[in-house]
C-alpha positions in Angstrom: 37.8 34.4 16.9 37.1 31.1 18.6 39.6 28.3 18.1 39.7 24.6 19.1 36.7 22.4 19.6 33.5 23.1 21.4 32.8 20.2 23.8 29.4 18.4 23.8 28.7 19.8 27.3 28.9 23.3 25.8 26.6 22.6 22.9 29.3 21.6 20.4 30.2 18.3 18.7 33.7 18.0 20.0 34.8 17.6 16.4 37.3 19.5 14.3 35.9 18.6 10.9 32.5 18.6 9.3 32.6 14.8 8.7 33.5 14.2 12.4 30.7 16.6 13.5 28.2 14.6 11.4 29.4 11.4 13.0 29.2 12.9 16.5 25.6 14.1 15.7 24.6 10.7 14.2 23.8 12.3 10.8 26.4 10.7 8.5 25.2 11.1 4.9 24.5 7.8 3.3 24.2 5.8 6.5 22.3 7.9 9.0 20.5 10.1 6.5 19.8 9.7 2.8 22.1 11.5 0.4 20.5 14.0 -1.9 19.0 12.3 -5.0 17.2 14.4 -7.7 15.3 11.2 -8.7 13.6 10.7 -5.3 9.8 10.3 -6.0 7.7 12.6 -3.9 4.1 12.2 -3.0 3.1 15.8 -3.9 5.2 16.3 -7.1 4.2 15.0 -10.6 6.8 12.7 -12.0 7.2 10.2 -14.8 8.5 6.8 -13.9 11.0 5.5 -16.4 11.5 2.1 -14.7 9.2 -0.6 -13.6 8.4 -1.4 -10.0 7.2 -4.4 -8.2 5.2 -4.8 -4.9 4.2 -7.4 -2.4 0.5 -8.2 -2.2 -1.0 -7.2 1.2 -2.8 -10.1 2.7 -6.3 -9.0 3.9 -7.1 -12.3 5.5 -10.3 -14.4 5.4 -13.6 -12.6 5.0 -16.5 -14.7 6.4 -19.2 -12.1 7.6 -20.0 -8.5 7.7 -18.7 -6.0 5.1 -15.2 -5.9 3.6 -14.3 -2.4 2.6 -10.7 -2.6 1.2 -8.3 0.3 1.9 -5.0 1.3 0.2 -3.3 0.9 3.6 -0.6 -1.8 3.1 -0.7 -1.4 -0.7 -2.9 -1.4 -3.7 -2.4 -5.1 -4.5 -4.2 -7.4 -2.1 -5.1 -11.0 -1.5 -8.2 -12.1 0.4 -10.0 -15.4 1.1 -13.8 -15.9 0.8 -14.5 -17.9 3.9 -18.3 -17.2 4.3 -21.1 -15.0 3.1 -20.1 -11.3 3.3 -20.5 -8.0 1.5 -17.9 -6.3 -0.6 -18.0 -2.5 -0.6 -15.9 0.1 -2.4 -12.8 1.7 -0.9 -13.3 5.2 0.3 -10.1 6.6 -1.2 -9.8 7.7 -4.9 -7.7 4.8 -6.0 -7.5 1.5 -7.9 -7.1 -1.7 -5.8 -6.5 -5.2 -7.3 -7.6 -8.1 -5.1 -6.8 -11.8 -5.8 -9.8 -13.5 -4.1 -9.7 -17.2 -3.3 -12.6 -19.4 -2.2 -12.0 -21.8 0.7 -14.2 -24.8 1.7 -16.5 -22.4 3.7 -16.9 -19.9 0.9 -20.2 -18.0 0.9 -22.1 -15.7 -1.4 -20.4 -12.4 -1.9 -22.9 -9.5 -2.1 -21.8 -6.2 -3.6 -23.0 -3.0 -2.1 -22.2 0.7 -2.8 -21.0 0.2 -6.4 -22.2 2.3 -9.3 -21.2 -0.4 -11.7 -20.3 -4.1 -11.3 -19.1 -5.8 -14.5 -17.5 -9.1 -15.4 -18.0 -12.6 -14.1 -20.2 -13.9 -11.3 -18.7 -15.0 -8.0 -19.0 -18.7 -7.2 -18.6 -20.5 -3.9 -16.6 -23.5 -5.2 -13.6 -24.3 -3.0 -10.4 -23.3 -4.8 -12.0 -20.9 -7.3 -10.0 -17.7 -7.7 -11.0 -14.2 -8.9 -9.2 -11.1 -9.8 -11.2 -8.0 -8.6 -10.4 -4.6 -10.0 -11.8 -1.9 -7.8 -11.7 1.7 -9.0 -13.0 4.8 -7.3 -12.8 8.3 -8.8 -14.8 11.1 -7.4 -18.3 9.8 -6.6 -18.0 6.9 -9.1 -17.2 3.3 -8.0 -16.6 0.5 -10.4 -15.9 -3.2 -9.6 -14.8 -5.6 -12.3 -14.7 -9.3 -11.5 -12.7 -11.8 -13.5 -13.0 -15.6 -12.8 -9.6 -17.2 -13.0 -10.6 -20.9 -12.7 
């Protein structure tokens, strides 16, 4: 049998223990690679969360013209500023997105387009007014619910 260490130049790690080999390869468990955890949430496996979670709202910036079509990229919780007349369209992904919308001094009329159903309050253009928007798309159905927070 083979004894001793196999040098790096010959395809080895130059180590005599598994731990030393992992260090030489840069795959130390717990620092270079994640240790196995049966509770790891996976995108393609059903699971039940037994703890709460928090997130950071993704800032989508000021909307002042054209069409704003939110996306889940960056997260499902968003903030946006109404800085001029524009159109709000539904996201293309099957998802729910919540947007906290704030009017600035240049706020314009928000037109909705592409929604099967729009419910709730009407938008205003008053500086400082805030709205919570609940956007839900499932299959071919799109629903927008608007809640005035002022």
